[in-house]
C-alpha angles and dihedrals in degrees: 000000000000120000114216122192122196110238093209100046099025088224127131114254108229115223092354120210114177115242088012111069097352133032134205110223127171090337096312128111113217135173126248090253094051090049090053090050091045089050095051092046092051090046093053091046093050092045090061094055115085099225131034121227123172089220089054093047091052089051095050093043092053093046092048090049093048089048092051093049099046 
């Protein structure tokens, strides 16, 4: 059995199923709850910006993920 630890919360994910209760994003494993928090944080940050660009979204997403996992 494989043991998967959430990189954001540092908790073990019970009965891990990829893309169901944990997600592998940019080399990090995060739980579904942490992914929801990541998405909400990025959505709020992008909403404060005047103009949307996908390149900027990717930068904000990666920076927010790194901040959550450090």
